[in-house]
C-alpha positions in Angstrom: -7.2 10.4 8.2 -8.7 7.6 6.1 -10.0 10.0 3.4 -6.7 11.8 3.3 -5.0 8.4 2.9 -7.2 7.8 -0.1 -6.1 11.1 -1.7 -2.5 10.0 -1.4 -2.7 6.4 -2.5 -4.8 7.4 -5.5 -1.4 8.5 -7.0 0.2 5.1 -6.4 -2.6 3.6 -8.3 -2.5 6.3 -10.9 1.0 5.4 -12.0 0.0 1.9 -12.9 -3.2 3.1 -14.5 -1.2 5.5 -16.8 0.9 2.6 -18.1 -1.5 1.5 -20.9 -1.7 5.2 -22.1 2.1 5.5 -22.1 2.2 2.3 -24.3 -0.5 3.5 -26.7 0.4 7.2 -27.0 4.2 7.0 -26.7 4.8 3.4 -28.0 6.6 2.3 -24.8 7.7 -1.3 -24.7 6.7 -3.5 -21.7 10.1 -2.9 -20.2 10.0 0.8 -20.7 6.5 1.0 -19.2 7.5 -1.0 -16.2 10.4 1.4 -15.8 7.9 4.2 -15.2 6.5 2.1 -12.3 10.1 1.5 -11.1 10.8 5.2 -11.0 7.8 5.8 -8.8 8.6 3.0 -6.4 12.4 2.7 -6.3 13.1 6.0 -4.5 10.0 5.4 -2.4 11.3 2.0 -1.3 14.7 3.4 -0.4 13.7 6.6 1.4 10.5 5.3 3.1 12.4 3.6 6.0 14.5 6.7 6.4 11.4 8.8 6.8 10.2 6.2 9.4 13.5 6.5 11.3 13.2 10.3 11.4 9.6 10.1 12.7 10.7 7.8 15.4 12.7 10.8 16.8 10.5 13.7 15.9 6.8 14.2 15.2 6.5 15.8 11.7 2.8 16.3 11.1 3.4 18.9 8.5 4.7 16.1 6.3 1.2 14.9 5.7 -0.2 17.8 3.6 3.2 18.6 2.0 3.8 15.0 0.9 0.2 14.7 -0.4 0.8 17.7 -2.7 4.1 16.3 -3.9 2.5 13.0 -4.8 -0.1 14.8 -6.9 2.4 17.1 -8.6 4.5 14.2 -9.9 1.5 12.5 -11.6 0.2 15.8 -12.9 3.5 16.5 -14.7 4.0 12.9 -16.0 1.8 13.4 -19.0 3.3 16.6 -20.2 5.9 16.4 -22.9 7.3 13.3 -24.5 10.6 13.0 -22.8 11.1 9.6 -21.2 13.7 10.9 -18.6 11.4 13.7 -17.6 8.5 11.3 -17.2 10.6 9.1 -14.9 11.6 12.2 -12.9 8.0 13.3 -12.5 6.8 9.9 -11.2 9.8 9.7 -9.0 8.5 12.9 -7.3 5.3 11.0 -6.7 7.2 8.2 -5.1 9.0 10.5 -2.7 5.7 12.1 -1.7 4.1 8.8 -1.0 7.2 7.7 1.0 7.2 10.8 3.1 3.5 10.4 3.9 3.1 6.9 5.2 5.3 6.6 8.3 4.0 9.7 9.9 0.5 9.1 8.9 0.6 5.5 10.3 2.0 6.8 13.6 -0.8 9.4 13.9 -3.5 6.9 12.8 -2.3 4.4 15.5 -2.5 7.1 18.1 -5.9 8.4 17.3 -7.3 4.8 17.0 -5.6 3.9 20.3 -3.9 0.9 18.7 -7.1 -0.8 17.5 -6.7 -3.3 14.6 -10.1 -2.3 13.4 -9.2 1.4 13.5 -6.0 0.7 11.5 -8.0 -1.3 9.0 -10.3 1.7 8.4 -7.3 3.9 7.9 -5.8 1.4 5.5 -9.2 1.1 3.7 -8.8 4.7 2.7 -5.6 3.9 0.8 -7.3 0.9 -0.8 -10.2 3.1 -2.0 -7.7 5.6 -3.4 -6.1 2.7 -5.4 -9.6 1.6 -6.6 -10.5 5.1 -7.8 -7.2 5.7 -9.6 -8.0 3.8 -12.8 -11.4 5.4 -13.0 -9.9 8.9 -12.5 -7.1 8.3 -15.0 -9.5 6.8 -17.6 -12.0 9.7 -17.2 -9.3 12.3 -17.7 -6.6 10.7 -20.0 -8.9 8.5 -22.2 -11.0 11.7 -22.9 -8.3 14.3 -23.5 -5.0 12.4 -23.7 -1.9 12.6 -21.5 -1.7 16.3 -22.0 -4.7 16.6 -19.6 -2.7 15.1 -16.7 -2.5 18.3 -14.7 -6.2 17.7 -13.9 -5.1 14.7 -11.9 -3.6 17.0 -9.2 -7.1 17.9 -7.9 -7.3 15.0 -5.3 -3.9 16.1 -3.9 -5.3 19.6 -3.2 -8.3 18.1 -1.4 -6.1 15.6 0.4 -3.8 18.3 1.7 -6.8 20.2 3.1 -8.2 17.1 4.7 -4.8 16.2 6.3 -4.5 19.6 7.8 -8.1 19.3 9.2 -7.4 15.9 10.6 -4.1 17.0 12.3 -5.9 19.9 13.9 -8.6 17.6 15.3 -5.9 15.1 16.5 -3.7 17.7 18.1 -4.5 16.9 21.8 -3.7 13.1 21.6 -0.8 13.8 19.3 0.7 16.3 21.7 0.2 13.9 24.6 1.9 11.2 22.6 4.8 13.5 21.7 5.4 14.2 25.4 5.2 10.6 26.4 7.6 9.8 23.5 10.4 11.3 25.6 10.0 8.5 28.1 11.6 5.1 27.4 9.2 3.0 25.4 7.9 -0.3 26.8 8.7 -3.6 25.1 11.6 -5.2 23.3 12.3 -5.0 19.6 12.0 -8.4 18.0 14.1 -7.9 14.8 14.1 -11.6 13.8 10.3 -11.7 13.6 10.2 -8.3 12.0 12.7 -9.4 9.3 10.6 -12.5 8.5 7.5 -10.4 8.3 9.3 -7.9 6.0 10.4 -10.8 3.7 6.8 -11.9 3.4 5.7 -8.3 2.7 8.3 -8.1 -0.1 6.8 -11.3 -1.7 3.3 -9.9 -1.5 4.4 -6.5 -2.9 6.0 -8.0 -6.0 2.8 -9.9 -6.7 0.6 -6.9 -6.2 2.7 -4.4 -8.1 3.4 -6.8 -10.9 -0.3 -7.4 -11.4 -1.1 -3.7 -11.0 1.4 -2.9 -13.7 0.3 -5.5 -16.3 -3.2 -6.7 -15.4 -4.8 -4.1 -17.7 -2.7 -5.1 -20.7 -3.0 -8.8 -19.8 -6.8 -8.8 -19.6 -7.0 -7.0 -23.0 -4.9 -9.8 -24.5 -6.6 -12.6 -22.6 -10.2 -11.6 -23.2 -9.9 -9.8 -26.5 -11.5 -6.7 -24.9 -10.6 -3.1 -25.3 -9.4 -0.5 -23.0 -12.5 -0.6 -20.9 -11.9 -4.3 -20.1 -8.4 -3.6 -18.9 -9.6 -0.6 -16.8 -12.3 -2.8 -15.3 -9.8 -5.4 -14.3 -7.5 -2.9 -12.6 -10.5 -1.4 -10.8 -11.5 -4.9 -9.5 -7.9 -5.5 -8.4 -8.0 -2.4 -6.3 -11.6 -2.6 -5.1 -11.1 -6.2 -3.8 -8.3 -4.8 -1.7 -10.8 -2.5 0.1 -13.0 -5.5 0.9 -10.0 -7.5 2.0 -8.6 -4.8 4.3 -11.9 -4.4 6.2 -12.2 -8.2 6.5 -8.7 -8.4 7.8 -9.5 -6.1 10.7 -12.6 -8.0 11.5 -10.9 -11.4 11.4 -8.1 -10.1 13.7 -10.7 -9.2 16.3 -11.6 -13.0 16.5 -8.4 -14.8 15.6 -4.7 -14.2 16.1 -3.2 -11.9 13.4 -0.4 -14.3 12.5 -2.9 -17.0 11.8 -5.1 -14.8 9.6 -2.0 -13.5 7.7 -0.7 -17.1 7.1 -4.0 -18.3 5.7 -4.3 -15.3 3.4 -0.9 -16.0 1.9 -1.8 -19.7 1.4 -5.1 -18.8 -0.4 -3.4 -16.2 -2.5 -1.4 -18.9 -4.2 -4.5 -20.4 -5.7 -6.0 -17.1 -6.6 -3.0 -15.8 -8.5 -2.8 -19.2 -10.4 -6.4 -18.5 -11.4 -5.5 -15.1 -12.7 -2.7 -16.6 -14.9 -4.6 -19.7 -16.2 -8.4 -19.1 -16.0 -9.7 -17.8 -19.3 -12.7 -15.6 -20.2 -14.9 -13.6 -17.8 -14.1 -15.8 -14.9 -10.7 -14.1 -14.9 -12.3 -11.1 -13.2 -13.4 -13.3 -10.3 -9.9 -14.6 -9.8 -8.6 -11.0 -9.9 -11.1 -10.1 -7.1 -10.0 -13.2 -5.0 -6.4 -12.4 -5.5 -6.9 -8.8 -4.4 -8.8 -9.8 -1.3 -6.2 -12.5 -0.4 -3.4 -10.0 -0.8 -5.1 -7.3 1.2 -6.6 -9.2 4.2 -3.2 -9.1 5.8 -2.4 -5.5 4.7 -3.4 -3.6 7.9 -2.3 -6.6 10.0 1.2 -6.2 8.6 1.3 -2.7 10.0 0.1 -3.5 13.5 2.3 -6.7 13.7 5.3 -4.7 12.6 4.6 -2.0 15.1 4.3 -4.6 17.9 7.5 -6.4 16.8 9.3 -3.1 17.0 7.6 -1.2 19.8 10.6 1.1 20.2 10.6 2.0 16.5 7.0 2.5 15.5 7.9 5.0 12.7 10.4 2.6 11.1 8.0 -0.3 11.4 5.2 1.8 9.8 7.5 3.0 7.0 8.4 -0.6 6.1 5.1 -2.4 6.5 2.7 0.3 5.2 4.8 2.0 2.5 7.4 -0.5 1.5 4.6 -3.1 1.3 3.4 -1.3 -1.9 6.5 0.3 -3.3 9.2 -2.4 -3.2 7.4 -4.6 -5.7 8.1 -2.0 -8.4 11.8 -3.0 -8.3 10.8 -6.3 -9.8 8.5 -4.9 -12.5 11.2 -4.2 -15.1 12.3 -7.9 -14.8 8.6 -8.9 -15.5 8.4 -6.5 -18.4 11.7 -7.7 -19.9 10.5 -11.3 -19.6 7.2 -10.3 -21.3 9.1 -8.7 -24.2 11.2 -11.8 -24.6 8.4 -14.3 -24.3 4.8 -13.3 -23.5 3.0 -11.5 -20.8 1.3 -14.8 -19.8 4.7 -16.4 -19.3 6.0 -13.4 -17.4 3.2 -13.5 -14.9 3.7 -17.2 -14.0 6.5 -16.7 -11.4 4.1 -14.6 -9.4 2.2 -17.7 -8.4 5.1 -19.0 -6.2 5.7 -15.8 -4.2 2.8 -16.0 -1.8 4.0 -19.6 -1.0 7.4 -18.2 -0.2 5.7 -15.6 2.0 3.8 -18.3 3.8 7.0 -20.2 4.6 8.6 -17.0 6.0 5.5 -16.4 8.2 5.2 -20.0 9.5 7.6 -19.7 12.5 6.1 -16.4 13.7 4.2 -16.1 16.9 1.7 -13.4 18.0 3.4 -10.4 19.8 2.6 -10.3 23.5 -0.2 -8.1 24.8 0.0 -5.4 27.5 -1.6 -6.1 30.8 -5.3 -5.2 30.9 -4.6 -2.2 33.2 -2.4 -0.6 30.6 -4.7 -1.0 27.6 -7.1 1.6 26.3 -10.0 -0.7 27.4 -9.0 0.1 31.0 -9.4 3.8 30.2 -12.9 3.4 28.9 -12.0 2.6 25.2 -14.5 0.5 23.4 -11.9 -2.1 22.2 -11.1 -5.3 24.1 -7.6 -5.7 25.5 -6.8 -8.4 23.0 -7.5 -5.9 20.2 -4.6 -3.7 21.3 -1.4 -5.7 21.2 1.5 -3.5 22.0 -0.8 -0.6 23.0 -0.3 3.0 22.0 3.3 4.1 21.5 4.5 5.7 24.7 1.4 4.7 26.6 3.5 3.7 29.6 
């Protein structure tokens, strides 16, 4: 499941990695380039909760390989031809594929990991690795042969579809048991107030991450005077730091309350993003890495917190926290691009410093979701995770 997740999220990263090539080969403005990111994320933001609501009612495991292929097809077609509307349409297909994948994948991952924070962090790590590999893959293909070679970018989707099918075959017994148990009334009460606050913080985090993903490559070129390799390296660091942060988040959640870990991450991200905007020279890369880690420590914790705040709507919670966490930020990218065209990219990135602080304020009143009694946790059934590592338990466990 983790490697399949990487094969999907490589296409979320690929859209941002293609932006510098659209600018150089097709002379797109900052606003036009950010419009490409918007096309990939807007539909994803809208339809992802809908896919989550559907998977709350029905298990749709076939969505995993199909959506993986759709995500790869959109990116593969985006480099063909010079039509801006057709490019937007192609990356929109990628966005829909990504939206269809995440709610069902998060549900399956939660079931096979028995609700473990550490297990979910490893699943999320796969997506982070996909993000990190995206700029390297795009650079290797497009920098060598130009945008016309974009069909080669579909290869990870084919591999991912095969991996998803294999993972679903292996997970069939617990998935079937969960589907049977799903018919029973789920335990727990939906806490919409806490979930709404968590979603608001996720939106703030998403705008920062997607904004930096879209423009960090171009910004580092300007800031350091380096070429395309310098920009690609910065994007790689942004995504790779997320992989480290995701694993760290799972480990920290095993020792401390998730809400506490998430709040501290948002607070530290304020300083890290300020460093990206204001620190000159090679030290900028260190600030990019710290920003990435700060933004991604809470990534998998968002998912499990959301699922525990909405125990009766795990699919909806997964669609919002896992998918919307990445995609909704693209809605703000055109505004950042327009501001950059009117002033400078440096000025346009300054507002991003305040958003983690807003997220921290939204998270401040939240409390940790309650845990199931020890007898109802996987630990009581011989699992190797402690009861406190399974807040909310496995959907339908009762």
